[in-house]
C-alpha positions as a Markdown table, in Angstrom:
| # | Residue | x | y | z |
|---|---|---|---|---|
| 1 | Met | 133.8 | 108.0 | 84.4 |
| 2 | Leu | 132.1 | 109.5 | 81.3 |
| 3 | Leu | 129.6 | 106.6 | 81.3 |
| 4 | Arg | 128.6 | 107.3 | 84.9 |
| 5 | Arg | 128.1 | 111.0 | 84.1 |
| 6 | Ile | 125.7 | 110.1 | 81.4 |
| 7 | Ala | 124.0 | 107.0 | 83.0 |
| 8 | Arg | 123.1 | 108.5 | 86.4 |
| 9 | Pro | 120.9 | 111.3 | 85.1 |
| 10 | Leu | 119.2 | 109.0 | 82.6 |
| 11 | Ile | 118.4 | 106.4 | 85.3 |
| 12 | Ala | 117.4 | 109.1 | 87.8 |
| 13 | Gly | 115.1 | 110.7 | 85.3 |
| 14 | Val | 112.7 | 107.7 | 85.5 |
| 15 | Phe | 112.5 | 108.0 | 89.2 |
| 16 | Ile | 112.1 | 111.8 | 89.2 |
| 17 | Ser | 109.4 | 111.6 | 86.6 |
| 18 | Glu | 107.5 | 108.9 | 88.5 |
| 19 | Gly | 107.9 | 110.7 | 91.8 |
| 20 | Leu | 106.4 | 113.8 | 90.3 |
| 21 | Ala | 103.5 | 111.8 | 88.8 |
| 22 | Ile | 102.8 | 110.3 | 92.2 |
| 23 | Ala | 102.9 | 113.7 | 93.9 |
| 24 | Arg | 100.4 | 115.1 | 91.4 |
| 25 | Asp | 98.0 | 112.3 | 91.6 |
| 26 | Pro | 98.6 | 109.8 | 94.5 |
| 27 | Glu | 95.1 | 108.6 | 94.5 |
| 28 | Ser | 95.6 | 106.9 | 91.1 |
| 29 | Lys | 98.2 | 104.6 | 92.7 |
| 30 | Val | 96.4 | 103.8 | 96.0 |
| 31 | Glu | 94.1 | 101.1 | 94.7 |
| 32 | Ala | 97.0 | 99.1 | 93.2 |
| 33 | Ala | 99.1 | 99.7 | 96.3 |
| 34 | Ala | 96.4 | 98.7 | 98.9 |
| 35 | Pro | 97.5 | 95.1 | 99.4 |
| 36 | Val | 101.1 | 96.0 | 99.9 |
| 37 | Leu | 100.3 | 98.9 | 102.1 |
| 38 | Ala | 98.1 | 96.7 | 104.3 |
| 39 | Ala | 100.9 | 94.2 | 104.7 |
| 40 | Val | 103.4 | 96.9 | 105.5 |
| 41 | Lys | 101.0 | 98.4 | 108.1 |
| 42 | Asp | 100.5 | 95.0 | 109.7 |
| 43 | Ile | 104.3 | 94.4 | 109.9 |
| 44 | Thr | 105.4 | 97.8 | 111.0 |
| 45 | Gly | 102.4 | 99.1 | 112.9 |
| 46 | Leu | 102.1 | 102.3 | 110.8 |
| 47 | Thr | 98.9 | 104.2 | 111.2 |
| 48 | Ala | 99.3 | 106.6 | 108.3 |
| 49 | Asp | 96.6 | 106.7 | 105.6 |
| 50 | Asp | 97.4 | 105.0 | 102.3 |
| 51 | Val | 97.5 | 108.3 | 100.3 |
| 52 | Ala | 100.2 | 109.6 | 102.7 |
| 53 | Leu | 102.3 | 106.5 | 102.3 |
| 54 | Val | 102.0 | 106.6 | 98.5 |
| 55 | Lys | 103.0 | 110.3 | 98.6 |
| 56 | Ala | 106.0 | 109.5 | 100.8 |
| 57 | Asn | 107.2 | 106.8 | 98.3 |
| 58 | Gly | 106.9 | 109.4 | 95.5 |
| 59 | Ala | 108.7 | 112.0 | 97.5 |
| 60 | Ile | 111.6 | 109.6 | 98.1 |
| 61 | Met | 111.7 | 108.7 | 94.4 |
| 62 | Phe | 111.9 | 112.3 | 93.5 |
| 63 | Gly | 114.4 | 113.4 | 96.1 |
| 64 | Ala | 116.7 | 110.4 | 95.8 |
| 65 | Gly | 116.4 | 110.6 | 92.0 |
| 66 | Ala | 117.5 | 114.2 | 92.0 |
| 67 | Leu | 120.4 | 113.5 | 94.3 |
| 68 | Phe | 121.5 | 110.6 | 92.2 |
| 69 | Ala | 121.3 | 112.7 | 89.0 |
| 70 | Leu | 123.4 | 115.4 | 90.6 |
| 71 | Asn | 125.9 | 112.9 | 91.9 |
| 72 | Arg | 125.2 | 113.9 | 95.5 |
| 73 | Phe | 125.3 | 111.0 | 98.0 |
| 74 | Pro | 125.2 | 108.6 | 95.1 |
| 75 | Arg | 125.4 | 105.4 | 97.2 |
| 76 | Leu | 122.8 | 106.6 | 99.7 |
| 77 | Ser | 120.4 | 107.8 | 97.0 |
| 78 | Ala | 120.9 | 104.5 | 95.0 |
| 79 | Ile | 119.9 | 102.6 | 98.2 |
| 80 | Ala | 116.9 | 104.8 | 98.7 |
| 81 | Leu | 115.8 | 104.3 | 95.1 |
| 82 | Ala | 116.3 | 100.5 | 95.3 |
| 83 | Gly | 114.2 | 100.6 | 98.5 |
| 84 | Thr | 111.3 | 102.4 | 96.6 |
| 85 | Leu | 111.4 | 99.7 | 93.9 |
| 86 | Val | 110.4 | 96.9 | 96.4 |
| 87 | Pro | 106.9 | 98.3 | 97.3 |
| 88 | Thr | 106.4 | 99.7 | 93.8 |
| 89 | Thr | 107.1 | 96.4 | 92.2 |
| 90 | Leu | 105.0 | 94.4 | 94.6 |
| 91 | Ala | 102.1 | 96.8 | 94.1 |
| 92 | Gly | 102.3 | 97.6 | 90.4 |
| 93 | His | 103.5 | 94.4 | 88.9 |
| 94 | Arg | 101.5 | 91.6 | 90.6 |
| 95 | Phe | 102.0 | 89.0 | 87.9 |
| 96 | Trp | 101.4 | 86.1 | 90.4 |
| 97 | Asp | 97.8 | 87.3 | 90.8 |
| 98 | Glu | 97.0 | 87.0 | 87.1 |
| 99 | Val | 94.4 | 84.3 | 86.5 |
| 100 | Ala | 94.4 | 84.1 | 82.7 |
| 101 | Ala | 97.4 | 83.4 | 80.6 |
| 102 | Pro | 98.9 | 86.5 | 79.2 |
| 103 | Ala | 98.0 | 87.2 | 75.6 |
| 104 | Lys | 100.8 | 87.5 | 73.1 |
| 105 | Lys | 101.0 | 90.8 | 71.3 |
| 106 | Gly | 102.1 | 91.0 | 67.7 |
| 107 | Gly | 104.0 | 88.3 | 65.9 |
| 108 | Lys | 102.8 | 85.5 | 63.8 |
| 109 | His | 101.3 | 83.5 | 66.7 |
| 110 | Gly | 99.2 | 86.2 | 68.3 |
């Protein structure tokens, strides 16, 4: 019980922070999100512009993160946060598109 009281706000803080960053500057994320947004628009038929969709993702991160931190609707907010991770991960961490092998950082072999 004590662990949940500590862990939920810590986990939620990441989402709240990222949601605020997206709300302040959504244009910085649009270029990276463009391939995913195009696929989502094709599948769902959405007609919203890319900036609005990025803002909506940030708003969900912020709102669900705040609810999760406050232990209000914890299951629903956790599902919403997990749902925001899918497009965020697909847009921001496209390791499968990397052409060159990643460079090692630090260590004796780098």
